[in-house]
N, CA and C atoms as a LAMMPS dump frame, in Angstrom:
ITEM: TIMESTEP
0
ITEM: NUMBER OF ATOMS
681
ITEM: BOX BOUNDS ff ff ff
-5.0000000000000000e+02 5.0000000000000000e+02
-5.0000000000000000e+02 5.0000000000000000e+02
-5.0000000000000000e+02 5.0000000000000000e+02
ITEM: ATOMS id mol type element x y z
1 1 1 N -10.075 15.769 -4.009
2 1 2 C -8.817 15.059 -4.254
3 1 3 C -9.109 13.758 -5.003
4 2 1 N -9.155 13.883 -6.338
5 2 2 C -9.447 12.73 -7.19
6 2 3 C -8.497 12.753 -8.378
7 3 1 N -7.931 11.603 -8.704
8 3 2 C -7.082 11.493 -9.891
9 3 3 C -7.951 11.15 -11.09
10 4 1 N -7.868 11.966 -12.135
11 4 2 C -8.65 11.718 -13.352
12 4 3 C -7.777 11.261 -14.514
13 5 1 N -6.486 11.553 -14.423
14 5 2 C -5.55 11.116 -15.448
15 5 3 C -4.255 10.693 -14.775
16 6 1 N -3.388 10.03 -15.51
17 6 2 C -2.202 9.423 -14.923
18 6 3 C -1.288 10.464 -14.278
19 7 1 N -1.248 11.669 -14.839
20 7 2 C -0.395 12.71 -14.264
21 7 3 C -0.874 13.133 -12.876
22 8 1 N -2.186 13.016 -12.634
23 8 2 C -2.738 13.403 -11.339
24 8 3 C -2.228 12.515 -10.212
25 9 1 N -2.023 11.242 -10.52
26 9 2 C -1.627 10.285 -9.492
27 9 3 C -0.346 10.745 -8.812
28 10 1 N 0.658 11.021 -9.621
29 10 2 C 1.954 11.406 -9.085
30 10 3 C 1.901 12.777 -8.417
31 11 1 N 1.196 13.729 -9.025
32 11 2 C 1.163 15.087 -8.48
33 11 3 C 0.43 15.13 -7.131
34 12 1 N -0.668 14.38 -6.987
35 12 2 C -1.402 14.382 -5.715
36 12 3 C -0.59 13.683 -4.629
37 13 1 N 0.075 12.588 -4.983
38 13 2 C 0.925 11.9 -4.003
39 13 3 C 2.045 12.82 -3.529
40 14 1 N 2.609 13.596 -4.445
41 14 2 C 3.671 14.535 -4.063
42 14 3 C 3.132 15.611 -3.126
43 15 1 N 1.917 16.087 -3.399
44 15 2 C 1.298 17.092 -2.529
45 15 3 C 1.04 16.519 -1.145
46 16 1 N 0.508 15.301 -1.105
47 16 2 C 0.219 14.652 0.177
48 16 3 C 1.492 14.356 0.959
49 17 1 N 2.598 14.196 0.253
50 17 2 C 3.869 13.935 0.935
51 17 3 C 4.246 15.088 1.857
52 18 1 N 3.75 16.282 1.547
53 18 2 C 4.009 17.448 2.386
54 18 3 C 2.818 17.788 3.277
55 19 1 N 1.622 17.664 2.745
56 19 2 C 0.416 18.086 3.476
57 19 3 C 0.239 17.389 4.824
58 20 1 N 0.426 16.046 4.929
59 20 2 C 0.228 15.403 6.233
60 20 3 C 1.151 15.928 7.327
61 21 1 N 2.268 16.555 6.942
62 21 2 C 3.193 17.098 7.935
63 21 3 C 2.561 18.238 8.72
64 22 1 N 1.503 18.827 8.158
65 22 2 C 0.847 19.967 8.798
66 22 3 C -0.511 19.571 9.387
67 23 1 N -0.738 18.281 9.571
68 23 2 C -1.977 17.787 10.148
69 23 3 C -1.643 16.746 11.204
70 24 1 N -2.676 16.238 11.864
71 24 2 C -2.475 15.171 12.844
72 24 3 C -2.082 13.857 12.169
73 25 1 N -2.151 13.838 10.848
74 25 2 C -1.81 12.625 10.103
75 25 3 C -0.384 12.674 9.568
76 26 1 N 0.501 13.377 10.251
77 26 2 C 1.871 13.507 9.73
78 26 3 C 2.554 12.152 9.54
79 27 1 N 2.173 11.163 10.347
80 27 2 C 2.798 9.845 10.211
81 27 3 C 2.36 9.101 8.948
82 28 1 N 1.332 9.624 8.279
83 28 2 C 0.894 9.02 7.021
84 28 3 C 1.984 9.104 5.968
85 29 1 N 2.923 10.033 6.158
86 29 2 C 4.019 10.186 5.199
87 29 3 C 4.787 8.888 5.001
88 30 1 N 4.873 8.063 6.039
89 30 2 C 5.604 6.788 5.916
90 30 3 C 5.016 5.918 4.815
91 31 1 N 3.689 5.861 4.745
92 31 2 C 3.043 5.101 3.669
93 31 3 C 3.03 5.888 2.371
94 32 1 N 2.644 7.157 2.45
95 32 2 C 2.498 7.954 1.236
96 32 3 C 3.808 8.044 0.456
97 33 1 N 4.921 8.22 1.181
98 33 2 C 6.21 8.317 0.488
99 33 3 C 6.613 6.968 -0.117
100 34 1 N 6.252 5.884 0.562
101 34 2 C 6.481 4.557 -0.011
102 34 3 C 5.719 4.412 -1.326
103 35 1 N 4.466 4.845 -1.314
104 35 2 C 3.621 4.803 -2.515
105 35 3 C 4.25 5.658 -3.62
106 36 1 N 4.75 6.822 -3.241
107 36 2 C 5.361 7.734 -4.211
108 36 3 C 6.596 7.111 -4.851
109 37 1 N 7.436 6.463 -4.06
110 37 2 C 8.653 5.825 -4.581
111 37 3 C 8.305 4.725 -5.576
112 38 1 N 7.387 3.86 -5.196
113 38 2 C 7.021 2.737 -6.076
114 38 3 C 6.334 3.25 -7.331
115 39 1 N 5.458 4.254 -7.184
116 39 2 C 4.779 4.834 -8.349
117 39 3 C 5.791 5.437 -9.316
118 40 1 N 6.768 6.158 -8.787
119 40 2 C 7.826 6.75 -9.622
120 40 3 C 8.543 5.665 -10.427
121 41 1 N 8.839 4.542 -9.785
122 41 2 C 9.571 3.473 -10.461
123 41 3 C 8.706 2.708 -11.452
124 42 1 N 7.402 2.617 -11.166
125 42 2 C 6.481 2.008 -12.133
126 42 3 C 6.366 2.9 -13.369
127 43 1 N 6.197 4.208 -13.141
128 43 2 C 6.032 5.131 -14.264
129 43 3 C 7.273 5.173 -15.149
130 44 1 N 8.432 4.941 -14.556
131 44 2 C 9.67 4.945 -15.338
132 44 3 C 9.687 3.824 -16.371
133 45 1 N 8.851 2.81 -16.164
134 45 2 C 8.795 1.672 -17.078
135 45 3 C 7.737 1.834 -18.178
136 46 1 N 6.832 2.797 -18.009
137 46 2 C 5.79 3.006 -19.014
138 46 3 C 6.403 3.531 -20.312
139 47 1 N 5.931 2.998 -21.415
140 47 2 C 6.44 3.416 -22.717
141 47 3 C 7.812 2.869 -23.044
142 48 1 N 8.297 1.904 -22.26
143 48 2 C 9.636 1.337 -22.475
144 48 3 C 9.566 -0.146 -22.87
145 49 1 N 8.378 -0.591 -23.295
146 49 2 C 8.167 -2.002 -23.673
147 49 3 C 8.421 -2.964 -22.508
148 50 1 N 8.245 -2.464 -21.306
149 50 2 C 8.392 -3.32 -20.127
150 50 3 C 7.079 -4.054 -19.861
151 51 1 N 5.983 -3.296 -19.886
152 51 2 C 4.668 -3.879 -19.691
153 51 3 C 4.044 -4.255 -21.033
154 52 1 N 3.195 -5.261 -21.026
155 52 2 C 2.473 -5.639 -22.236
156 52 3 C 1.361 -4.656 -22.563
157 53 1 N 0.75 -4.081 -21.507
158 53 2 C -0.436 -3.24 -21.705
159 53 3 C -0.293 -1.943 -20.901
160 54 1 N 0.411 -0.988 -21.459
161 54 2 C 0.618 0.283 -20.762
162 54 3 C -0.702 0.991 -20.467
163 55 1 N -1.624 0.983 -21.434
164 55 2 C -2.89 1.701 -21.266
165 55 3 C -3.708 1.104 -20.116
166 56 1 N -3.716 -0.214 -20.037
167 56 2 C -4.442 -0.874 -18.951
168 56 3 C -3.755 -0.601 -17.617
169 57 1 N -2.439 -0.569 -17.623
170 57 2 C -1.688 -0.254 -16.418
171 57 3 C -2.075 1.132 -15.895
172 58 1 N -2.16 2.101 -16.781
173 58 2 C -2.519 3.457 -16.385
174 58 3 C -3.94 3.505 -15.834
175 59 1 N -4.85 2.806 -16.491
176 59 2 C -6.245 2.786 -16.051
177 59 3 C -6.371 2.185 -14.65
178 60 1 N -5.655 1.108 -14.427
179 60 2 C -5.671 0.461 -13.109
180 60 3 C -5.052 1.366 -12.057
181 61 1 N -3.937 2.016 -12.375
182 61 2 C -3.265 2.904 -11.418
183 61 3 C -4.181 4.036 -10.971
184 62 1 N -4.923 4.616 -11.91
185 62 2 C -5.82 5.732 -11.581
186 62 3 C -6.938 5.245 -10.658
187 63 1 N -7.538 4.125 -11.012
188 63 2 C -8.61 3.563 -10.192
189 63 3 C -8.099 3.19 -8.806
190 64 1 N -6.927 2.59 -8.784
191 64 2 C -6.328 2.102 -7.542
192 64 3 C -6.047 3.245 -6.57
193 65 1 N -5.383 4.277 -7.04
194 65 2 C -5 5.375 -6.146
195 65 3 C -6.226 6.092 -5.594
196 66 1 N -7.319 6.109 -6.356
197 66 2 C -8.513 6.81 -5.895
198 66 3 C -9.179 6.113 -4.709
199 67 1 N -8.937 4.82 -4.526
200 67 2 C -9.413 4.156 -3.31
201 67 3 C -8.73 4.778 -2.081
202 68 1 N -7.454 5.013 -2.194
203 68 2 C -6.687 5.658 -1.115
204 68 3 C -7.18 7.075 -0.884
205 69 1 N -7.337 7.843 -1.969
206 69 2 C -7.769 9.225 -1.84
207 69 3 C -9.177 9.317 -1.247
208 70 1 N -10.073 8.427 -1.659
209 70 2 C -11.437 8.44 -1.119
210 70 3 C -11.442 8.13 0.377
211 71 1 N -10.626 7.153 0.773
212 71 2 C -10.547 6.799 2.195
213 71 3 C -10.033 7.99 3.005
214 72 1 N -9.02 8.661 2.482
215 72 2 C -8.446 9.812 3.174
216 72 3 C -9.456 10.959 3.242
217 73 1 N -10.15 11.228 2.141
218 73 2 C -11.174 12.273 2.129
219 73 3 C -12.272 11.973 3.148
220 74 1 N -12.689 10.704 3.2
221 74 2 C -13.747 10.31 4.131
222 74 3 C -13.303 10.533 5.572
223 75 1 N -12.062 10.181 5.873
224 75 2 C -11.557 10.341 7.235
225 75 3 C -11.47 11.812 7.617
226 76 1 N -10.95 12.636 6.709
227 76 2 C -10.846 14.066 6.981
228 76 3 C -12.224 14.687 7.218
229 77 1 N -13.239 14.168 6.505
230 77 2 C -14.59 14.712 6.59
231 77 3 C -15.465 13.967 7.596
232 78 1 N -14.8 13.121 8.429
233 78 2 C -15.48 12.374 9.496
234 78 3 C -16.603 11.483 8.963
235 79 1 N -16.343 10.876 7.806
236 79 2 C -17.274 9.916 7.227
237 79 3 C -16.672 8.514 7.34
238 80 1 N -17.5 7.505 7.139
239 80 2 C -17.014 6.129 7.225
240 80 3 C -15.998 5.839 6.133
241 81 1 N -14.939 5.142 6.509
242 81 2 C -13.984 4.656 5.517
243 81 3 C -13.689 3.195 5.85
244 82 1 N -13.122 2.432 4.921
245 82 2 C -12.854 1.012 5.179
246 82 3 C -12.069 0.825 6.477
247 83 1 N -12.399 -0.204 7.26
248 83 2 C -11.781 -0.407 8.577
249 83 3 C -10.261 -0.422 8.568
250 84 1 N -9.654 -1.069 7.573
251 84 2 C -8.188 -1.138 7.534
252 84 3 C -7.58 0.254 7.387
253 85 1 N -8.233 1.107 6.609
254 85 2 C -7.75 2.485 6.469
255 85 3 C -7.945 3.259 7.762
256 86 1 N -9.101 3.081 8.411
257 86 2 C -9.368 3.802 9.658
258 86 3 C -8.339 3.443 10.735
259 87 1 N -7.953 2.17 10.785
260 87 2 C -6.938 1.754 11.759
261 87 3 C -5.618 2.479 11.492
262 88 1 N -5.243 2.61 10.215
263 88 2 C -4.027 3.359 9.876
264 88 3 C -4.157 4.818 10.301
265 89 1 N -5.246 5.48 9.895
266 89 2 C -5.388 6.907 10.176
267 89 3 C -5.452 7.17 11.682
268 90 1 N -6.198 6.34 12.414
269 90 2 C -6.262 6.499 13.869
270 90 3 C -4.879 6.311 14.504
271 91 1 N -4.122 5.343 14.003
272 91 2 C -2.776 5.089 14.528
273 91 3 C -1.855 6.275 14.268
274 92 1 N -2.019 6.898 13.096
275 92 2 C -1.215 8.085 12.78
276 92 3 C -1.49 9.201 13.781
277 93 1 N -2.751 9.391 14.124
278 93 2 C -3.124 10.437 15.076
279 93 3 C -2.587 10.119 16.469
280 94 1 N -2.646 8.84 16.87
281 94 2 C -2.165 8.437 18.193
282 94 3 C -0.661 8.658 18.336
283 95 1 N 0.069 8.535 17.233
284 95 2 C 1.492 8.894 17.188
285 95 3 C 2.342 8.109 18.186
286 96 1 N 2.139 6.797 18.25
287 96 2 C 2.937 5.99 19.189
288 96 3 C 3.484 4.714 18.558
289 97 1 N 3.614 4.725 17.218
290 97 2 C 4.103 3.55 16.518
291 97 3 C 5.4 3.88 15.781
292 98 1 N 6.118 2.822 15.386
293 98 2 C 7.283 3.004 14.526
294 98 3 C 6.821 3.328 13.107
295 99 1 N 7.686 3.989 12.351
296 99 2 C 7.318 4.384 10.995
297 99 3 C 7.04 3.172 10.097
298 100 1 N 7.77 2.084 10.306
299 100 2 C 7.516 0.929 9.444
300 100 3 C 6.148 0.313 9.719
301 101 1 N 5.579 0.574 10.919
302 101 2 C 4.234 0.104 11.225
303 101 3 C 3.212 0.897 10.422
304 102 1 N 3.364 2.228 10.405
305 102 2 C 2.455 3.054 9.599
306 102 3 C 2.542 2.669 8.131
307 103 1 N 3.748 2.436 7.669
308 103 2 C 3.927 2.053 6.273
309 103 3 C 3.239 0.723 5.972
310 104 1 N 3.46 -0.277 6.849
311 104 2 C 2.855 -1.596 6.653
312 104 3 C 1.328 -1.537 6.728
313 105 1 N 0.805 -0.711 7.636
314 105 2 C -0.648 -0.542 7.735
315 105 3 C -1.227 0.02 6.439
316 106 1 N -0.529 0.984 5.847
317 106 2 C -0.999 1.564 4.596
318 106 3 C -0.943 0.587 3.44
319 107 1 N 0.15 -0.152 3.364
320 107 2 C 0.283 -1.145 2.293
321 107 3 C -0.79 -2.22 2.444
322 108 1 N -1.038 -2.648 3.669
323 108 2 C -2.089 -3.632 3.906
324 108 3 C -3.441 -3.124 3.419
325 109 1 N -3.815 -1.91 3.834
326 109 2 C -5.113 -1.363 3.45
327 109 3 C -5.226 -1.241 1.936
328 110 1 N -4.146 -0.789 1.304
329 110 2 C -4.221 -0.537 -0.138
330 110 3 C -4.176 -1.83 -0.95
331 111 1 N -3.348 -2.77 -0.526
332 111 2 C -3.216 -4.018 -1.292
333 111 3 C -4.322 -5.007 -0.947
334 112 1 N -4.497 -5.297 0.331
335 112 2 C -5.465 -6.33 0.709
336 112 3 C -6.913 -5.867 0.59
337 113 1 N -7.151 -4.575 0.821
338 113 2 C -8.518 -4.065 0.747
339 113 3 C -8.866 -3.538 -0.648
340 114 1 N -7.967 -2.702 -1.215
341 114 2 C -8.306 -1.956 -2.428
342 114 3 C -7.973 -2.662 -3.73
343 115 1 N -6.875 -3.401 -3.753
344 115 2 C -6.406 -3.961 -5.015
345 115 3 C -7.376 -4.956 -5.642
346 116 1 N -7.949 -5.905 -4.876
347 116 2 C -8.917 -6.822 -5.51
348 116 3 C -10.104 -6.068 -6.114
349 117 1 N -10.553 -5.032 -5.41
350 117 2 C -11.697 -4.268 -5.898
351 117 3 C -11.326 -3.46 -7.149
352 118 1 N -10.116 -2.924 -7.152
353 118 2 C -9.643 -2.183 -8.324
354 118 3 C -9.616 -3.067 -9.557
355 119 1 N -9.025 -4.239 -9.43
356 119 2 C -8.945 -5.154 -10.569
357 119 3 C -10.336 -5.541 -11.04
358 120 1 N -11.244 -5.739 -10.095
359 120 2 C -12.619 -6.091 -10.444
360 120 3 C -13.325 -4.934 -11.143
361 121 1 N -13.025 -3.7 -10.737
362 121 2 C -13.627 -2.514 -11.351
363 121 3 C -13.212 -2.37 -12.812
364 122 1 N -11.945 -2.649 -13.085
365 122 2 C -11.339 -2.267 -14.36
366 122 3 C -11.341 -3.381 -15.396
367 123 1 N -11.271 -4.625 -14.974
368 123 2 C -11.098 -5.703 -15.952
369 123 3 C -11.774 -6.981 -15.5
370 124 1 N -11.716 -7.965 -16.372
371 124 2 C -12.176 -9.301 -16.055
372 124 3 C -11.161 -10.304 -16.622
373 125 1 N -11.008 -11.429 -15.952
374 125 2 C -10.089 -12.454 -16.446
375 125 3 C -8.659 -12.219 -16.001
376 126 1 N -7.723 -12.928 -16.634
377 126 2 C -6.323 -12.929 -16.207
378 126 3 C -5.4 -12.223 -17.19
379 127 1 N -5.936 -11.383 -18.07
380 127 2 C -5.098 -10.812 -19.117
381 127 3 C -4.075 -9.817 -18.596
382 128 1 N -4.214 -9.376 -17.359
383 128 2 C -3.261 -8.431 -16.775
384 128 3 C -2.236 -9.125 -15.896
385 129 1 N -2.321 -10.435 -15.748
386 129 2 C -1.501 -11.124 -14.751
387 129 3 C -0.007 -10.993 -15.033
388 130 1 N 0.394 -11.018 -16.303
389 130 2 C 1.816 -10.9 -16.641
390 130 3 C 2.366 -9.564 -16.126
391 131 1 N 1.658 -8.464 -16.418
392 131 2 C 2.105 -7.147 -15.959
393 131 3 C 1.995 -7.028 -14.442
394 132 1 N 0.988 -7.653 -13.869
395 132 2 C 0.797 -7.65 -12.42
396 132 3 C 2.017 -8.238 -11.722
397 133 1 N 2.534 -9.33 -12.26
398 133 2 C 3.709 -9.976 -11.669
399 133 3 C 4.98 -9.155 -11.898
400 134 1 N 5.032 -8.423 -13.003
401 134 2 C 6.189 -7.56 -13.253
402 134 3 C 6.294 -6.455 -12.197
403 135 1 N 5.152 -6.009 -11.701
404 135 2 C 5.166 -4.971 -10.674
405 135 3 C 5.855 -5.476 -9.41
406 136 1 N 5.736 -6.783 -9.141
407 136 2 C 6.439 -7.35 -7.984
408 136 3 C 7.938 -7.08 -8.064
409 137 1 N 8.498 -7.169 -9.266
410 137 2 C 9.928 -6.924 -9.444
411 137 3 C 10.271 -5.462 -9.181
412 138 1 N 9.395 -4.558 -9.612
413 138 2 C 9.628 -3.134 -9.365
414 138 3 C 9.587 -2.845 -7.869
415 139 1 N 8.611 -3.439 -7.192
416 139 2 C 8.505 -3.257 -5.741
417 139 3 C 9.762 -3.781 -5.055
418 140 1 N 10.231 -4.928 -5.49
419 140 2 C 11.404 -5.547 -4.865
420 140 3 C 12.608 -4.626 -4.905
421 141 1 N 12.903 -4.038 -6.055
422 141 2 C 14.095 -3.189 -6.119
423 141 3 C 13.824 -1.782 -5.585
424 142 1 N 12.545 -1.462 -5.273
425 142 2 C 12.219 -0.167 -4.682
426 142 3 C 12.36 -0.166 -3.171
427 143 1 N 12.36 -1.344 -2.545
428 143 2 C 12.221 -1.414 -1.098
429 143 3 C 13.441 -0.926 -0.324
430 144 1 N 14.624 -1.004 -0.909
431 144 2 C 15.791 -0.453 -0.219
432 144 3 C 15.648 1.073 -0.108
433 145 1 N 15.162 1.696 -1.188
434 145 2 C 14.909 3.141 -1.152
435 145 3 C 13.81 3.458 -0.137
436 146 1 N 12.799 2.606 -0.066
437 146 2 C 11.712 2.791 0.894
438 146 3 C 12.246 2.74 2.32
439 147 1 N 13.023 1.709 2.634
440 147 2 C 13.554 1.555 3.996
441 147 3 C 14.42 2.75 4.376
442 148 1 N 15.243 3.207 3.451
443 148 2 C 16.106 4.358 3.74
444 148 3 C 15.289 5.629 3.984
445 149 1 N 14.091 5.702 3.406
446 149 2 C 13.271 6.907 3.536
447 149 3 C 12.52 6.981 4.86
448 150 1 N 12.44 5.866 5.585
449 150 2 C 11.728 5.842 6.862
450 150 3 C 12.624 6.421 7.959
451 151 1 N 12.165 7.451 8.614
452 151 2 C 12.966 8.108 9.645
453 151 3 C 12.28 7.914 10.997
454 152 1 N 12.787 6.959 11.759
455 152 2 C 12.215 6.668 13.062
456 152 3 C 12.581 7.767 14.066
457 153 1 N 11.638 8.099 14.937
458 153 2 C 11.895 9.107 15.973
459 153 3 C 12.847 8.57 17.043
460 154 1 N 12.756 7.273 17.256
461 154 2 C 13.643 6.616 18.205
462 154 3 C 15.016 6.453 17.566
463 155 1 N 16.026 7.095 18.13
464 155 2 C 17.361 7.098 17.5
465 155 3 C 17.937 5.691 17.372
466 156 1 N 17.792 4.878 18.421
467 156 2 C 18.304 3.508 18.376
468 156 3 C 17.609 2.702 17.297
469 157 1 N 16.286 2.889 17.173
470 157 2 C 15.531 2.174 16.144
471 157 3 C 15.981 2.602 14.752
472 158 1 N 16.267 3.886 14.612
473 158 2 C 16.704 4.383 13.305
474 158 3 C 18.067 3.809 12.937
475 159 1 N 18.974 3.734 13.898
476 159 2 C 20.294 3.14 13.661
477 159 3 C 20.146 1.659 13.319
478 160 1 N 19.302 0.967 14.073
479 160 2 C 19.065 -0.46 13.82
480 160 3 C 18.522 -0.679 12.417
481 161 1 N 17.564 0.165 12.024
482 161 2 C 16.986 0.072 10.681
483 161 3 C 18.055 0.226 9.604
484 162 1 N 18.925 1.196 9.791
485 162 2 C 19.964 1.444 8.792
486 162 3 C 20.961 0.283 8.712
487 163 1 N 21.297 -0.282 9.866
488 163 2 C 22.237 -1.4 9.889
489 163 3 C 21.635 -2.636 9.219
490 164 1 N 20.358 -2.857 9.488
491 164 2 C 19.689 -4.055 8.979
492 164 3 C 18.764 -3.743 7.802
493 165 1 N 19.183 -2.791 6.975
494 165 2 C 18.377 -2.393 5.815
495 165 3 C 18.016 -3.581 4.934
496 166 1 N 18.968 -4.453 4.677
497 166 2 C 18.702 -5.603 3.803
498 166 3 C 17.656 -6.532 4.408
499 167 1 N 17.713 -6.699 5.739
500 167 2 C 16.744 -7.556 6.415
501 167 3 C 15.346 -6.939 6.343
502 168 1 N 15.253 -5.643 6.584
503 168 2 C 13.977 -4.942 6.464
504 168 3 C 13.405 -5.145 5.062
505 169 1 N 14.227 -4.875 4.046
506 169 2 C 13.767 -4.98 2.664
507 169 3 C 13.347 -6.407 2.332
508 170 1 N 14.081 -7.376 2.847
509 170 2 C 13.761 -8.791 2.608
510 170 3 C 12.39 -9.147 3.178
511 171 1 N 12.169 -8.797 4.448
512 171 2 C 10.887 -9.1 5.083
513 171 3 C 9.743 -8.379 4.383
514 172 1 N 9.942 -7.124 4.075
515 172 2 C 8.881 -6.355 3.446
516 172 3 C 8.552 -6.885 2.059
517 173 1 N 9.57 -7.302 1.316
518 173 2 C 9.323 -7.856 -0.004
519 173 3 C 8.499 -9.148 0.079
520 174 1 N 8.872 -10.026 1.013
521 174 2 C 8.109 -11.259 1.192
522 174 3 C 6.669 -10.964 1.59
523 175 1 N 6.511 -9.993 2.467
524 175 2 C 5.186 -9.634 2.948
525 175 3 C 4.316 -9.077 1.827
526 176 1 N 4.844 -8.106 1.098
527 176 2 C 4.066 -7.468 0.039
528 176 3 C 3.783 -8.437 -1.101
529 177 1 N 4.758 -9.266 -1.456
530 177 2 C 4.54 -10.262 -2.518
531 177 3 C 3.411 -11.22 -2.143
532 178 1 N 3.412 -11.63 -0.879
533 178 2 C 2.366 -12.529 -0.393
534 178 3 C 1.007 -11.843 -0.435
535 179 1 N 0.959 -10.591 -0.001
536 179 2 C -0.301 -9.847 -0.015
537 179 3 C -0.797 -9.633 -1.435
538 180 1 N 0.094 -9.338 -2.353
539 180 2 C -0.337 -9.133 -3.737
540 180 3 C -0.853 -10.433 -4.353
541 181 1 N -0.257 -11.547 -3.984
542 181 2 C -0.755 -12.841 -4.445
543 181 3 C -2.161 -13.081 -3.905
544 182 1 N -2.36 -12.786 -2.609
545 182 2 C -3.683 -12.922 -2.001
546 182 3 C -4.691 -11.993 -2.678
547 183 1 N -4.251 -10.773 -2.988
548 183 2 C -5.144 -9.806 -3.626
549 183 3 C -5.591 -10.291 -4.995
550 184 1 N -4.668 -10.879 -5.755
551 184 2 C -5.02 -11.422 -7.07
552 184 3 C -6.05 -12.54 -6.925
553 185 1 N -5.83 -13.426 -5.961
554 185 2 C -6.767 -14.525 -5.742
555 185 3 C -8.127 -14.009 -5.274
556 186 1 N -8.119 -12.971 -4.441
557 186 2 C -9.389 -12.377 -3.997
558 186 3 C -10.126 -11.742 -5.169
559 187 1 N -9.377 -11.106 -6.063
560 187 2 C -9.988 -10.54 -7.273
561 187 3 C -10.678 -11.626 -8.101
562 188 1 N -9.992 -12.748 -8.312
563 188 2 C -10.579 -13.832 -9.093
564 188 3 C -11.845 -14.363 -8.415
565 189 1 N -11.809 -14.484 -7.093
566 189 2 C -12.988 -14.955 -6.352
567 189 3 C -14.122 -13.939 -6.438
568 190 1 N -13.753 -12.663 -6.462
569 190 2 C -14.757 -11.61 -6.566
570 190 3 C -15.476 -11.675 -7.916
571 191 1 N -14.726 -11.945 -8.962
572 191 2 C -15.341 -12.039 -10.289
573 191 3 C -16.229 -13.269 -10.417
574 192 1 N -15.949 -14.283 -9.619
575 192 2 C -16.729 -15.52 -9.659
576 192 3 C -17.801 -15.559 -8.566
577 193 1 N -17.977 -14.442 -7.867
578 193 2 C -18.957 -14.338 -6.777
579 193 3 C -18.704 -15.354 -5.668
580 194 1 N -17.431 -15.659 -5.418
581 194 2 C -17.065 -16.586 -4.35
582 194 3 C -16.633 -15.853 -3.084
583 195 1 N -16.574 -14.546 -3.176
584 195 2 C -16.22 -13.721 -2.023
585 195 3 C -16.908 -12.376 -2.192
586 196 1 N -17.18 -11.716 -1.083
587 196 2 C -17.817 -10.399 -1.124
588 196 3 C -16.819 -9.311 -0.744
589 197 1 N -17.153 -8.089 -1.081
590 197 2 C -16.324 -6.95 -0.683
591 197 3 C -16.234 -6.879 0.839
592 198 1 N -17.328 -7.207 1.513
593 198 2 C -17.338 -7.173 2.977
594 198 3 C -16.311 -8.142 3.562
595 199 1 N -16.179 -9.318 2.971
596 199 2 C -15.2 -10.293 3.449
597 199 3 C -13.775 -9.823 3.162
598 200 1 N -13.589 -9.161 2.04
599 200 2 C -12.277 -8.603 1.714
600 200 3 C -11.907 -7.539 2.743
601 201 1 N -12.852 -6.679 3.077
602 201 2 C -12.596 -5.625 4.066
603 201 3 C -12.323 -6.214 5.449
604 202 1 N -13.026 -7.283 5.794
605 202 2 C -12.82 -7.936 7.089
606 202 3 C -11.417 -8.53 7.179
607 203 1 N -10.968 -9.164 6.109
608 203 2 C -9.633 -9.756 6.089
609 203 3 C -8.559 -8.685 6.242
610 204 1 N -8.727 -7.576 5.542
611 204 2 C -7.767 -6.472 5.643
612 204 3 C -7.778 -5.879 7.051
613 205 1 N -8.953 -5.786 7.657
614 205 2 C -9.042 -5.26 9.02
615 205 3 C -8.302 -6.154 10.008
616 206 1 N -8.476 -7.468 9.872
617 206 2 C -7.807 -8.403 10.782
618 206 3 C -6.287 -8.285 10.663
619 207 1 N -5.808 -8.125 9.446
620 207 2 C -4.364 -7.965 9.263
621 207 3 C -3.887 -6.663 9.899
622 208 1 N -4.698 -5.609 9.743
623 208 2 C -4.333 -4.322 10.349
624 208 3 C -4.25 -4.439 11.865
625 209 1 N -5.185 -5.162 12.451
626 209 2 C -5.179 -5.341 13.91
627 209 3 C -3.933 -6.094 14.375
628 210 1 N -3.463 -7.022 13.553
629 210 2 C -2.229 -7.73 13.887
630 210 3 C -1.02 -6.811 13.762
631 211 1 N -0.992 -5.999 12.713
632 211 2 C 0.151 -5.109 12.481
633 211 3 C 0.325 -4.126 13.641
634 212 1 N -0.764 -3.551 14.132
635 212 2 C -0.628 -2.553 15.203
636 212 3 C -0.13 -3.171 16.511
637 213 1 N -0.183 -4.496 16.59
638 213 2 C 0.243 -5.16 17.822
639 213 3 C 1.714 -5.562 17.815
640 214 1 N 2.39 -5.466 16.657
641 214 2 C 3.764 -5.949 16.597
642 214 3 C 4.732 -4.921 17.167
643 215 1 N 5.842 -5.404 17.66
644 215 2 C 6.813 -4.565 18.347
645 215 3 C 8.119 -4.386 17.575
646 216 1 N 8.353 -5.262 16.587
647 216 2 C 9.647 -5.252 15.911
648 216 3 C 9.484 -5.751 14.487
649 217 1 N 10.383 -5.32 13.614
650 217 2 C 10.354 -5.752 12.214
651 217 3 C 10.401 -7.274 12.098
652 218 1 N 11.031 -7.941 13.065
653 218 2 C 11.147 -9.394 13.033
654 218 3 C 9.783 -10.058 13.151
655 219 1 N 8.812 -9.352 13.717
656 219 2 C 7.473 -9.897 13.896
657 219 3 C 6.642 -9.859 12.613
658 220 1 N 7.114 -9.164 11.598
659 220 2 C 6.31 -9.021 10.382
660 220 3 C 5.881 -10.343 9.741
661 221 1 N 6.751 -11.382 9.719
662 221 2 C 6.317 -12.623 9.067
663 221 3 C 5.054 -13.234 9.639
664 222 1 N 4.771 -13.004 10.931
665 222 2 C 3.566 -13.629 11.476
666 222 3 C 2.284 -12.986 10.967
667 223 1 N 2.39 -11.798 10.35
668 223 2 C 1.23 -11.178 9.73
669 223 3 C 0.725 -12.039 8.578
670 224 1 N 1.664 -12.76 7.938
671 224 2 C 1.3 -13.607 6.802
672 224 3 C 0.3 -14.693 7.207
673 225 1 N 0.296 -15.036 8.488
674 225 2 C -0.549 -16.121 8.952
675 225 3 C -1.901 -15.619 9.461
676 226 1 N -2.125 -14.329 9.341
677 226 2 C -3.339 -13.73 9.898
678 226 3 C -4.424 -13.585 8.856
679 227 1 N -5.613 -14.042 9.169
680 227 2 C -6.787 -13.78 8.346
681 227 3 C -6.784 -14.461 7.007
């Protein structure tokens, strides 16, 4: 399960959207479908003069998604994977969390753990920063669709989520924007040898440990203060 071209990214995510339903990782769908929604909306902007560097965007997307796929492959094959990812996968198997927790755990692992490394793999300097910030806008308008796609098993929680959709989207947008800002800064530190991959993984793990402890969407802002 490796993406080699831009078309692979979307097709593998679509396959995984169904595959986890037939495994102990069925709760992974909460994150995977979120990824699929945002990817769909990013791809809709390619070739439309929205981004300054479409080719670089595609290269980064392929590299980025493969961090997720490698972590998932490692877990399925009982090999070591980054701690933040392992916390998500183990939580999915335990099956005792709300769907927004699984989603937040996945976003944390992918953004805080993988994104700085992806940027470091693919480029140097700040020439992608303009397009990087544009993605924040795509994420922002994608989050209402994301919240609506989360189906909580607890009926009361699901009703609450639907009633407070705007609040969910607001908190999640603030959270993800903050994490992406941190990821950009970690990337810059990585290029300057001011931080190691191990420290990046440790920070993502600490955030994951905080996420699994929260009980309500209202608690999400305190994750910003962790690690």
